[in-house]
N, C-alpha and C positions, 0 to 999 in steps of 0.2 A: 634568431633561429628558434624554432619550436622545440619543446622538450623531446618530442619523438625523434626529431632530426639529430639532436645531441646524442641520444641513446643509440640511434642507428650508427652514427659516426663512431661512437665509442666501441660498439660491438664489432664493427668492421675493422677498426684499428687493432683490437684485441686479437681477432682471428688472423689478421695478417702477421702479427708478431708470433702467434702460436704456430702458424704455418711455416714461417721462416725458421723458427726454432726446431720444428719437427721434420722439415723436408728431407733431411738426410738420415732420419731415424728409421730403422727397419720396421718398428711397430710403435707408432706415435701414441701418446697418452693424452687424449683430449678432455677438456672439462665436461663434466656430466656423463658423457657417453663412454669415457675411458678408452680402452684399446679394442673394443668390440668391432668398430668399423674395419680394422685390419683383418680380423677373423672372417667377417662376412665377405670382404673383398677377395680374400684368398681361399674361400671355401672350396672351390673346385679342385684345388691341389693342396689341401690343408696339411697333409702329412709331410710333404716336401717343404712347405712354408715353415712349419714348426721346426723341422730339422735345421733349416737355415738360421732361424732365430736362435735356437740353442747353440749352434756352432758359433754364431756371432757373439753370444754372451757367455761363452766358456762352459756350456753344459747345463746351466741352471738360470732360470729367468722368472721374475715375478710379474705375472699378468694382473693388470688392474682393470676390473670390470666396471660397468656403468654404475653410477650412484643409485641407491634406493632400489636395487634389484637383487634377485637371488644369485646373480652371477658376480659373486664377490671376488676379491683378490685371491689368486691361487698361485702356487708354485709349480712351475713346469721344469722337469729335469730329465737329463739323459746321463747324468753322472753315475757310474756304477757304484761308487762308494755311497752316494746318497741312497740309491736303490737298495743296496745291501743293508744300510741302516734302517730303512723303512720296512723292508720285508723280513729282516732277520734280527739284527742286533737290538732294535727297539720295537720289535713286532707288536708288543702289547699296547703301544701308544698310538697305533694307526689302525683304525677300523674303517667301516663303510661310510659312516657319517649319516646325518639326518636326512639328506636329500637322496641317498642312494636307492632306497626302497621305492620312492616315487619315480625316479628316473628309470629304474629297472623293474617297473611294476609287473611286467609279464612273468618275471621269475618268482613272484610270490614269496613264500617263506622257505624256498629251497636253499641248498647249500651255498650257492653263489651270493645270495642276499644275506646269509646268516653271519652272525658275529658271536664272539665269546663262547658260552657253554653250548648254545644251540649249534654253532658251527662245529665245535669239537665232537659233539654227539653224531652229527651227520657224517663227518669225515671218518670217525671211528667205525661207523657202519659200512661205509663205502670201501675203505681201504682193503680189508681182507677179501671182499668180493672181487674187486678188480685185479688183485694180485693172485687170485686162486688159479691153480693150474687147469682145472676143469673148465673154468670160464674162458681162459685163453684158448683152449682147444675148441670150445663152442664158437668163439669169435673167429678163429681161423676157418672153421668149417662153413660158417655163415658167409664169409667173404669169398671163399673158394666157390661155393655153390652159386653165388650171384655173378661171379666172374664167368664161370663156365656156361651158365644157363642164360645170362642176360647181356652183360656188358660186351664180352668178346664177340659173340655172334652178331650183336647189333652193329658193332664197329666193323666187323668183317663184311657185312651186307653193305654198309655205307661206303666202304673202300672200293667195292666192286663197281658201284655206280658213280664214283667220284663226287659224292655229295659234299657240300659245305656243311659242317656241323658246328654247333656251339658247344664246345667241349665243357665249358663251365656249367651249362644247364644239365648236360649228360652226367657229369660227375656229381653234381648236387643231388640229382634224382637217385643216382646209384647209392650214394652215402646215406641219403634219407631212408631208403629201404633197409639198408644194413643196420642203421642205428635203431630203427623200429623193431627189427627182428631181435637184435641183441638186448635192447632195453625192455621191450614189451612182449617178446615172443610172438610178434604179429608182423608178418611181411605186408607192408602197405601196397606192394605191387604197383608202385608208381612207374617203375621202369617197364617199358613195353616189351612184351614177349614176341609180338608179331613184326617187330623191326620197322614199324612206321615211325613218322616223326613224333617226337615227344609232345604230348599235349600239356597245356598249362593246367596245373592242379592247384586249387585255391589254397589248401592247407600247406603245400610245399612253398608257394610264393609268399604265404603269410609270414614266414620266418624272416625273410629279407625286409619286408615292410616294418615289422616290429623292431628289427635292428636299426633301420633308418630313424625311427622314432626315438630310440634310446640316444643316438648320437645328437639329434637335434635338441633334445631336452638338456643336453650339456651346455649349449651356448645360446639358446633362446631364453630370454627372461621368463621366469616361472609364470608371471602374471599373464604373459602372452599365450604360452602353450596351455595354461589352465583355462583361459578364456576360450581358446580353440576347442578344447575338450568339452567345455560346457555348452558351447554353441554347435558342436559337432561339425566343424569345418576344417579344411586343410589336412595336414598330416595326421591330426588327432582323429579325424573321421576315418581315414584309411586304417589307422591303428585299431580302432574299435572293431571294424569289420574283420581285420586280420586276426585279432584276438578271439573273436567269436568263431571264426573258421578253424583256428588251431585248437581251441578248447573243445569244439564239437568233435574234431578228429580224435583228440586224446581221450575223450570220454568213450569212444568206440574202442580204442586201443586198450584202455583200462578194463572195460567190460570183457573184452576178449581174453585178456591176460588172466583175469580172475576165473572166468568160465573154464578156460583151458586147465588152470591149476586145480580147480575143483574136480574135473574129470580125471586128472592124473592121480589125485589123492583117493579117489574112489577105487582105483585099481589096488591090487595087492602090493605090499611094500616091496616085494621082489622086483616088480615091474617099474617102479618109480626110479628114474635116473635124475638125481638132483642137479647134474651138470646141465640138463636141458631147461632148467628154470631160468626165466629171464631176470634181468637185473631188478626190475620193479618188484616182482614177486619175492625175490630174495631179500630185498630191503624191507618189504612189509613183514616178512617172516621174522627177520632179525629185530624189527621193532616190537614183535610180539603182539601185533594187532589181530584180534579176532574179527570174524565177519561183521559183527555189529559195530565194532570200533572202526573198521575200514569205512563203513557207510558214514559214520559220524565224521571221520577224518578225510572225507572225499577231497577237500581242498588240499590237504597235505599230500595226498597221493597224486593229485593233478599237478601241483607245484613241483613235486619230485620228477614227474614225467617231463615237464617242460625243461627242467634243468638238465636231465639226461639227454634230451633231444638237442638242446642248444649246444651242449658240450661236444657232441659227436657228429654233427652234420656239417654245417658251413665251414668249420675250422679245417676238417680233413680235405674237403673238396677245394677250398681256397689254397691250402698248401700244395696240393697236387697240380692245380692250374699254373701257379707261378713256377713250380718245378719244371713242368713240361715246356713252358714258354722260355725259361732260361736255357733249357737243353736245346731248343730249336735255334738259339743264337750261339750255341757253343757245341758244334758237332764233334769236336775233339773229346769233350766230356762224355757225350752220348756214346761214342765209340768205345771208350774205356769201360763204361757201364755194361755195354753189350758183351764185351770180352770177359768181364768179370762174371756175368751171368752164365756165359758159355762154359767158363772154367769150373763153375761151382754148382750149377743147377741143371745143365743139359743131361738128359738121360733118354737114350733111344728106346728103352724098354717101358718107360712110363710116360703118361701124359704130363706135360710141363707144369700145369697148374697143380695137379695132384702131388707133384714132386717138390712143391714149395713148402717144405717143413720149416719149423722154427730153426732147426740146425742149419739148413741151407740159407735161410734169410740172414742168420748171424754172420755168415761168411761173406755177405755182400757189403764189405766195408766201404768201398768207394761209393757205392750207391747210398749208403747211410750218410757219408760225408757230403754228397751232393744234395741230399734232402735237408741236412742241417744248414747248408749254405743257402738254400732257397728260403728256409724258414728264418734265417738270420736277416736276409735282405727284405723279405716280404712276410713278416709274422702275421698269422691269421687274425690275431687280436692286436691291433696296432698301438693301443694305449691302455693303461690301467689307472684307476684313481683311488686314492685313500684320503682319510680325513684324520687330523691329529686330535687326540683326546686332551693332552696337556701341552704346556710349553716345551719346546725342544730346540736344539741347534743341530743342523745337518752338518756332515763332514765338510761340505763346501763353505760353511760359515754362515749360511742363511738361517735367519731366525724364524721359527715356526710358532705361531700362536695357537691356542686352543680353537678347534673348529675350522682351522685352515685346511683347504683342499690341497692335495699334492697329486699331480699327474705325471707319471713317467711314461715317456714315449718309447715303446719297443721298436717302432719303425726307425726313429732317429738313432737309437742306440746301435742298430746294425750298420749305421753309416758314420760312426765316429772314429776318427783316426787314432785317438788315444786308447781306444779299446781294441781295434782290429788292424791298426797300421795304415800306412799310406795307400795301400791297395784295397781299402775297405769297401770301395764301390765295385770291385771286381768279383766275378763269380768264380771262386777257386775252391773246389772240394778238397784240394790238397792241404789246405790250412787245417783241416780236421784230422789228418792222418799222420801218425808218427813215422819215424824212420823204420820202425819194426813192423809197420803195416797195421797198426791198431788205431782205434779212434782215440783222439786226444780229448781228455776231459776239460771242458771249459766251465768255470764256475757259473752257476745259474744266474747270478746277479749281473753277469756280462752277457751270456747267451740266455736272454730273458723270455724267450718264446713260450716256455712252459712255466712261467712265473718263478718265484724263488722263495726260500724260507719255508715256514710251516704251511703256507698256502700254495706250495708248488703243485702243479697239475698232477692229479692222480692218474690221468689217462695218458701219460707220456708214452709208456711202453705200448699201449694199445694203438696209439696214433702211429707210431713207427711201424708196427706190424702191418696195419692196414695200408699205409702209404707204400711200404716196400713191396707188398704183395701186388697192389694195383700197378705200381710203376714198372716192376719187373715184367709182369704179364703183358702189359700194353706195349712196352718197348721191345719185348721179344717178338711180338707179332706184327707191330706196325711202326712205320715212320710217320711222324707227326709234322705237318707243314702248315705254318701259320699263313692264312690267306693274305696275299700281297696287298699292302695298303691298309690293312686292318689296324686300327688304333688300340694300343694297350696302355691303359692308365688305371691307377688304383681308384676304386669307388670310395666315395666318402660315406663310410658306415662303420659300425663297431666291428665288423668282420671284413677283412681286406679282400673283397672280391674285385673283379675286373669291371670297370665302368660299362664298357660296350660288349661284354661277353668275351668269349675266346673262340673266334672263328678259325677253324682248321679244315684241312683235307688230309685224309689218311691214305697211305699206300702200304701194301703188304711188304714186310721186310724179308729179304732174301738172306737166309742165314748160311 
């Protein structure tokens, strides 16, 4: 028998042994290629697959990547004690890691990509701005105006004609305009005022293309996506075009913001209302950058703009889409929300939208619980990743070596019985409400949608205000019916959108 035949026979026997050994294993570890085939095979439903793997392994699992690639071994967890340890108790030992900047290239040197002193500085600048009362009033007025002038009239027109709408596209466009106004003082006017069908706008769609790239870079070997980037093929080619479209749009936004601010400053100080300054200008002013320095720091300004846009666009629309879909399957919950709105917000003497003050929104406790429940089951950002600086041992007993990546799955955590009980898969707003009718506080390392510890989301309050305003206004005016037979599945991306959109019909609600 020739040498080649002996080798072939040996390889065949080896793979038969490995196959028999791994056939009952949920995620087999193969020689050379590691566990990557299981990820590729289950890519279309990766979040549910990861959830099943974590449940099978008690909440923490060591993923072994292919040999000689950047996809090294990493720890995957949904254990709240591990998450608490990573995000709070031993916070200083877990940063972004060396690969983070390359994977999240589009975010540049903004707050999301920052670590250590740079992150502390950016957070110290943002925190007082986002918590400022005048900013919250500006936010409320912006959303109110867009609801009254755009979203509700558009939906009203569509309901009369019985049109099928993609509510996901509509809400993404709506929130895109809002975040541009809030962040840059510049209404992008992507939402149509003439109530025609939404047109596809390059810089709006660019955001989802960039998000897809970020996810793919997590589990495609670096050598492959780097080669794609060099050759300008595949997803990396789409990424470059999307990056150019977004940067071109943001350059216009930044120029408009600075021109608007200069005009304001030329007026007398008595006419200048600081509450009308957008977030970008407020940040630049707090940095103390003069005009010449702003020109020199154009990249910093643009990176800041990208981070503001990323934080306030897809996450809000994603949360609202899953909320409305869950309500369509739970009419009893919808009825309770409508009754709560009727009891607390209805006023015959005032327009409903105008009457949505912060005080009225705070009274919508059941609505707040329903939104929390939707965010628990379908967190807009389904996973987060960190990288260890030094050796460590997690509460689960797993050993962490320096430069080890750790990924905690927010999606899986919302589906764990040890966190939420045996009814964890049920949509139950009541789990958030105490016997006294108040919202129950759940520790952030369990309800992880807004992250936890020092890096918890600064925009949590802003998110709830926007979602409650949009949800209450739409539910008061319309009944939302999902088109029969329309498939609803999570999209594989860093923001949990719906794969096939959210096709609905609207009918006017009779109150």
